[in-house]
N, C-alpha and C positions, 0 to 999 in steps of 0.2 A: 503494500499500499504506500502511495507515494505522500509526500508531506502536505500536499494541497488537499489530497482526499481524507488523509487523518485529522486536518483541521475543519474541513467541512463537516465530516462525521462527528466532531465533537461538539460544534456548534449547533447542528440539528439535535444532539441528544441532551443539550444543556437545558437545565431547568429554566423557566421563564425568569426567576428572580436572579439566577446567574447570569442570564443575559442582560437584564436591566443593570446589574454591578459592571457589567463590561461597557456598556454605554455610558456609566457615570463616569468611571474611570478615563475613558478616553476623551470625554467631552468637557471636562473639568480640569485641565491640566495645571493649574495654579493651586490646586488642592492636593495636600498629601492624605492619602486614604490609607487606613486600617479597617479591614473588614473583621468584625468581632463575632466570634463563635460563641453566642450567648446562652448555651445548653447549661452553664453552671449559675448564670445569673439572669433569671427570667425577667422579661420586660426590657431589657437594655435594647436600645436601637441596634440595627445592623451594622452601622458603620460609623466611624469616628474621623472626624475631618480634621485638618489643621492648616492653617494659613498665619504666616507671620504677623498679617495685619489684624485679624482678629482673634487668633488662639484656636481653641479647641470648639468642636460643634458635634452635634450626633445627627444622624438621619436614619431614619426607617423606611426600608424599601417595600413597597407593596406593588404587587401586579394584580390590577381589578377585574373581577368578573361579576357582571351584573350592576346592581343599583348601590350596593353597599361595599365598602372596604372593611373587611374583618380584622378585628384586633384581638389578642388574647386579653383577659382582664389585667395581666402584669403589664401590658403595652400600654393599656388605657390610663392605667395608674402612673405609668412613667410620664406620659405626655401631659396629664392633666396637673401632675405635681412639679413639673420641669417644664414650663411653656416658653422659656426664653433661650434663644440660641439653639434650639432643637427643632427638627423640621421632619417631614413626611413627604417621601417623593413617590408618585403613583403613577403607574403607567397602566392606561386601559388595554386589556389584552386583545379585545377586538380591533380597536382604532389604532392602537400603538403611541397615542397621544401621551406625552410626559407632562405632570403638573406638580408643583412644589407647594406645599402647604407649610404654614407655621404650626408648631406643636399646640398651640392655643386653640387651633381649630377643629381639634379632635372630636367634640361632641357633635359638630356640624358633620362630620365626615362619617360620623357612626350613623346619622340619620338618613343622609343620601348625599353622596360624594358630588354627584353632579350639580346639586343646588349649593355646593360648597364654593367659595371664591379663594382661588390659588392665588398665591404671590407671584407665580411665574408659570407660563405654559408654554410649551414646543420650542423654547428659544434658550439652548444651552449657555449662551453668554450671559442672559439675564438670570438664569438659574445660578450660575457660578457667581455673578455679582452680588446676588442676595445672599449667597452661602457666606460669602468671605468679607461682607460689609461688616465695619468695625462695630461693636456694640456701643449703644447710645452713652452709657456711662463711663467709656474709655476715656 
C-alpha cells in the first residue's frame, strides 16, 4: 500500500471528532494546542490552547447531528462554572459548518443550538482571532 493510499484510508476511517481536531490544528497556526485525554478528569474540554498574547484557554469539540448538542453532566458543569476564556466549537455533521461559541452560551446550546448565536461561523481567521484575543482584565 502506498503512502497516499494509507493516508486516504486513515482519513476515511477517522472519527468525526478527530477530523474536526485536524481542521482546528491546520486552520489556527497561531495557537499551540494540546489535545487532552479526559478519561481521568470528567468534563474537562478536549483541547488546551495557548498563545503568548492571551495565555491558556480551553475548547470543547462537538460534532452535531440533529437539533441538540449533547453534553455530559460533567461537561455542562464545567462550562457553567467556568464561562470565561473557554469555548465550544461545533461542526454540523450534515453541512460541515463550523461555529464557535463562548462557554457562557451552554444553556442555549442545550435547548437548540441552531437558535444559539455563535461568536464566529465558518471563518477560521475570525475563529482564531477570538480564541487568542487578550482577556479584558489583562
